[in-house]
N, C-alpha and C positions, 0 to 999 in steps of 0.2 A: 427436548434437549437443544440448547443453543450450540450452533456449530458454524465456524468460519473455515472455509477451505480455500487455500491459495493454489494456484497453478500457473504455468507459463514460464517458469524459470528455465535456465539452461546455460549452455556455454556459447559465448558470442565473441567475435573479434572486436577490439577497440574501434569505436566509431559506429558500431552496429546498433541494433535496436531489439527490444523485447517488449511484449505486453503481458503484464501480470494480471491475473483475475482473482477476485475474492468473492466467492459465492457464500451468501448467508442463508441459514435455515434455522428453523426451530422457533423463531419469533419474528415479529416485525421490528425493523430498525428505523422506522420512520422517526425523524427528529434526532437520531443518533449521529454522532460524528464517526466516520470510518477513517482510521489512520493507517498509514503505511510506515513501518519502521524497518530498520535493517541492523544487522549485527555481523560484523566481521570478526574473524578469529582474534581473540585477545583484546577485543574492544567492547565498550559498552553499547547497548542497544541505543540507536539514535533515530530521531524523528526524520521522516522523509517528506511526507505529504499528508494532507487531511482534506476530507470532503464531507460536507454535512449531508446526511441522508435525509431527504425530504420527499414528501409525496407530491410536492409541486414541481413545476418544470424548472424552477430556479434553484441553484445551489451555490455554495461558496466553497472555494478551495484555497489552500494555503500550502506553501512549499518551503522547505529548507533552502537556504541560500546556495548550498552546494549542488542542488538539482534544478533550481529555478531556470526556466527557459529550455530545459532538456526533458523534464518529466511532466506528464499531464495526468491528473486524476479525473475520472469520469464515472458515471454510474448508469445502470440500466435497471430501472425499477421493476419492469416486467420480469426480468430474470433474477431479481434480488442480488445483483452482482455489481461490484465496484471494480474498476480497472485502473491500472497504472501503466501508461504508455511511457516507455523509456527510450529516448533517442540519444544519439551521440555518446554512447556508453564509454566509460573510462575504466581502466584497471582498478582505480580506487572505488568504483561502484560495486566491486565484488563483495558479496555478503549473502547471508540468509535474509530474505525479505519476509516480513510478517504483516498481515493486516489485523486490525484490532478495532473493537467497537466501544464507544464511550458515550455516556449521556452528557459529558461535559467538554469533551474535546481537549484541545491543547496539545503541547508537544512532549509532555512527560509521560513515559510509559505507564506509570502507576495510576494515571487517570483513566486507563482503559481496562474494562472489566472482562471482555471476551477477546480471545486470541486464536488465530489459526496456527497451524503446525509449522508454517514457514516453507519457503521454496528457495532453492539455491540459485543464485545468479553469479556466474563467473565470467569475467571479461578478461580476455587474454590479449597480449600485444602481438 
């Protein structure tokens, strides 16, 4: 059974930081893109970041303009885990954050076949 499990969300003051984790199990995601998305109340799910899951030491990342320079995606192959380091958090970053896996990548949620349950991030002023 394929499973993605996010963790690391919480409540933080504006300007603070959090690191989200996405642990994959049930299959190998070598060659897959792992995307991070978020959804705020009353809004559509939006792309945040993407990292290509590879067995090599090199990988590619891509970020939404709204988080570029503040968020960093990384991975640990040994732990089958992808991370999203979030710095300089803003109230508008408040949302449920999801990780998802796709053979094709991209920024559209429907491109992604496997989803985690989400983790809440709340940034207060």
